[in-house]
C-alpha positions, 0 to 999 in steps of 0.5 A: 496855809490859808491862801488869799482869794489872789493866791488861790487865783494864781494857783489855779491859773498854775495848775491850767498852765501845767495841765496844758504845758504852757509858760505864764505869768499871771498878776493880780491884786495880792499876788503874782505867779510865773512859770517859764521856759524860753517864752521872750513875752512872759520873760518881758512880762515877769522883769517889767513887774520885778521893776515896778515891785522894786519901785514900790519896795516890794521884794520881788524875790518874795514867794507866798507859795512857801 
């Protein structure tokens, strides 16, 4: 699968967060990524982004990683 620059960036952020064992949410033009266990700030950021996606007719459950 060929990744866009935005998807590649998010993938690299995910690998870095795994290395440091940190929860995160990142969004850029064309992609977003999140890994969270119990960080309230990350949860809030992702939930806010879900609302923005719905408002803009974007499926918040879509995964470009699949």
